[in-house]
N, C-alpha and C positions, 0 to 999 in steps of 0.2 A: 292317213293311209299312204304308204309308199307305193307308187305305180312303177312296175318294172316290165320292160319289153325284152323278151328272150328271142334272139335271132339265131336259128340253127336249122340246117337242112335234115338233121337226124330227128325224126318224129319221136324216138324213144326218150329224148331229153325232155320233151314237154311232159311226158308221163312221169318221169323221175322228179322233175321240179314240182309238179302238183302233189306228188306223194310226199316228198321230203319236207315241203313247206305247207302241208295241209292245215296244220294248227294255226300258222300265221295268217293263212287265207281265211280260215273259219273265223278267226278273231278280228278280221278286217285290218290287220297290220300290213299285209302285202296284198297287192292286186296285180296279177300277171296278164300280160298280152304276149302273143306268140306270132312269129313270122318265120318263113322258111328260107328267106334270103334278104339281101340288102334292099332290093326293090320293094318287096312287100313291107319291109320295116319302115321305109320312108312313107308308105301309104298309111301305115298304122300311126306313125308320128303325126301325120297331117290330120288324121281323124281324132287323135288324142294328144293334143299339144301339152297336156299336163303330166306326161310321163317323166319320171325323175331319173331312172337308171336304165341303161341298156346293157344286157349280157349278150355278147355277140361272138360267134365263131368267126374264123378267118376264111377258110376255104368253103365257098358256097357258090351254087350256080347263079347266073344272071348278074349278081352284084356281090362281090366278096366283102368280107368284114372290114378290111382296111379302106376300101373305097367308101363304104358306108360311114366309117369313122370320119373321113375327111368331109363328107357331105353334112354330117351331123354337126361338126364343128362350125361349118359355115352358117347353118340354120339356127343353132342354139348353143352358145358357148358355155352355158350353165349346165346343160345335160351331161351327166357323167356316164362314161362307157367303160365296162370291164370286159376285156377280151378273154374268151374261154376257148382254147384251141389245143389240138394235139401238136401243132407246130410251135414248140416251145424253144426254138433256137434263138440265140441272142439277136440275130438280124431282125426276125419278126417282132421280138419284144421291143427292140429299139425303134423300129418303124412305127409300131403301134403307139408307143409312148410319145414319140415326136409328133404324132398326129393328134395327140390329146387324150389318149387312153388314161383312165385313172389308175387301173391296175391290170394285172395279167395273171390268169389261172390256166394251168395245163390240164389236158385230159389224160386219163380218165378223171372225172371231177371228184375231188374230195369235198363232200357236201358240208362237212364241218368247217373246212377252210373257206368255202363259198359263203357260208353264213357269217363267218367273222369278217370276210371281205365286204359283204353287204352292210353289215353294221358299221364298219369303218367308212364306207362310201356315204351311207345315210348321215352319219355324224358330220362328215365334211360338207354335204349339201345343206344340212341344217345350219352349220356355221356360216356358209355363204349367204343363205337366206336371211339369217339374223343380221349379218353385216349390211346387207342391202336394205333391210328394214330400218336399221339404225341410220344409214346414210340418207334414206328418204326422209325419215323423221327429222334428221338434222337439217336437211335442206328446207323442209317445211318450217322448222323452228327459226331458221335464218330469215324467213319472210316476216316473222313477227318480232324477232329479237335482234337487236343490233349486234354487230360483231364485237363491239366494245364490251357489251354485257357478257357474251359468251367467253371472251378472254378473261373477264373479271371472275366468272364462275368457275373457270377451268380447274384451278388448283385449290379450291376451297371445299371444306367439309360441308355437307348439307345442313347438319344440325346447328353448327355454330358459325362456320366461316362465311356463309352467305349473308349473315347479319352484320358483318364487319363493314367498315367504311374507311375512306382515306381522304386526306386533304390534298387537293391538286390545284395547280395553276392552269387555268383554261379560259376559253372564251365561249360565251353562250349567246345565241341569236334567236330571237322570236320573230317569225315571219308569218304575218297574217294576211289572208286573202280578203281584201276589203269588200264589204257589202255583198258578200256571197249569198246571204240569206234572201236577198231580193229574188234570186232565181228560184229558190225552193217554194216561193209563194205562187209561182206561175207554171212550174214544170213538175212532171211526175218524179217520184223519189228515185227511180232507177236512172233517170236522165241526170238528176242532180249528183248522185253518187258517182256515176261514170265520169261526168265532167270534172268533179272535184279530184278524182283519181288521176285524170289526165294532167290537171294543173299541178298536183302534188308531184307527179312523175317528172315534170319539167323542172320543178324546184329542187327535187332531190338530186337530180343529175348534177346540178351546179354545186351542191353541197359536197357530194362525193368527189367531184372534180378537184375540190380544194381540200380533200381528205378530212372532211367533217363527218360527224356521226349524227344520225337522227335519234334524238332522245325520245321523242314521242310526237304523235299527231294529236292535236287538241282541237277537235271540231274542224274548223277550216283554217287552222294554223299549224305551224311546224315549230318545234323547239329543237334546235341543233346545237351540238357542242363540238368545239374544236380543241384538240390537245396537241402538244408537241411544239416544234419550232415554228415561230412566226404565226402562232395560232390566231392572234387578233387580226393581223393583216389578211390571213386567209379567209377568216370569217367575213371581213368587209368585202373582199373580192367576190366571194360567193354571193353575198347579198346584193351587190351591184349587178352581178350577172343575172340573178333572179329578177330583180326590178326591171332591168332593161328587156329581158326576154318576155316578161309579162306585159310590159308596156307596148311591145311590138305585136301582140296578139290582137286580132280583130274583135269587134263588138260581138258578143255571143248571140243576141237576138234583138230585133227591133221592138219586141214587146217590153222587155225589161230594161233595154239600153245598157245592159251590164257589160262593162269593159274590165277585164281582169287587171287588177293592180294590187300591189302589196304594200303594207307598211311594216317597217323593220326596226327593231331595237336591238342594239349590240352592246355588250359590256364584258370586261375581262377582269380577272383577278383570282383571288383564292376562294375556293368553294369546296364543299364536301361532296365526295362521290361515293355512292354505295346504294344498297338496297333499302327501300322504304316500304313498310307494309306490316302484315300480321303473320307471325309465325303460326298462330293457332289456326287461322284461315288458310294458311299455306298459299298466300297470295303476296307477291312482292313486285315492286316496281323499281328497276334500276334507274337512277337519275342523279342529277346534281342539284344541290340546294345551297342556299346561303344568300346573303345580302346582294352579292354580285348578280345572282340570278334574278332576284326581285327587281333590281334596278333595270335590268335588260327588259323585263316584262313591262315595267312602267314606261320605259322609253318607247316601246312598240305601241302602247296605248296612246301615247302622246303624238305619235307620228300620223300625218295625214297620208292619204293614198299616194304612193310613189316616193315616199320619204324613207331614208335610212338614217336613223339617229344614233349618235354616240355621245358620251360625255365630252365636254370641251377639253377637260384636263387630259383625256386619253388621246387627243388628236395631235399634240405637239410633236411626238416622236415620228409621226407619219406625214408631216407636211410636204415632204418631197415625193410622196407616193400617191397622195390623194388630194383632190380639190374639196375643200370644206366651205360651208356657208354657216355663219353664226345664226342660231335661232333665238338666242338669248336665254333668260332664266325661265325655268318651269318649276312648278311645285309638284312634288310627288307624294302620293298617298303614304302615310306613316313616316314621312321625312320632315324633320323640324325645319330645315333650311332649304331654300330653292337651290337648284343646280344649273350650271351653264351647260347648254346643249348645242351641238353643231350637227348639221346635215351633211352627209357624204354625197357630193355631187357626182364625182367621177374619179376613176383611177388615172394616174399620170405616169405609169411605168412601174416596174417591179423593183427598180433601184438596184 
């Protein structure tokens, strides 16, 4: 139902409006409110903030239509006003339009013209509401879906394009909050979730600072992906910043003696980027997969609290930018041969 406020000091107009639009009123398409001047109109708007359209005269006692128009614009920029006046000169029309009037109708009122104008105004309002809903939904979507995913989906057909994938050069980092389950044994669930979100927020800020993307939250861990120039270096810098920030935080409680620390595994190379899931279920997960990703996860599993681990072979190009410490060989699940691993100690400048 469209709610319309008619503002005019001629009482006859109310009778005409009710007569001409009785069918729409009876069918609950339109609902009318009436006021004799701008001051009364503001009172009606205060009592009925869900009014969609104002039909207003210009020349009225106490508060004229142009003054009302300016005050309505201040209160609700989405409320549309159509001026209905015998003063149809260009100066009044221009003044009304500059104050935000949606349209202008001259008296005596041609009710067929008024009906068409209302239809046009309603269509415009519905379009605005639709755009606002889409914007709100998009903003909510962004809370759950990374911008990289939205960019990937943007130009693809739903039926086929979303199942496509591409091979990319990137860096993936797994950041795990060590021993966090100790807290859940002693604290209420809402405390645990709130604290985890606080820690995640601190980590995510450092990842975003280095232009990384959050691929997913996995329990008390984060999987982050870095694309573009110097992606490996940026991933290391983000991980160092996260480690140092978490190390600086105080002990959470004397009961658990939990002190937030992270273990991190980082690897880079060629990986497949795209949607994984079920077309039948209509559930997809945009992610990166491949051996490079698996190795990063294994490195994180091998790291102790406070460690950031990478493959030794990947450290040679960054010797002037980071301080490394050899860990030696480790054996990874599903790997035939052990690999040389180094710990990232600190950054020594961006070079």
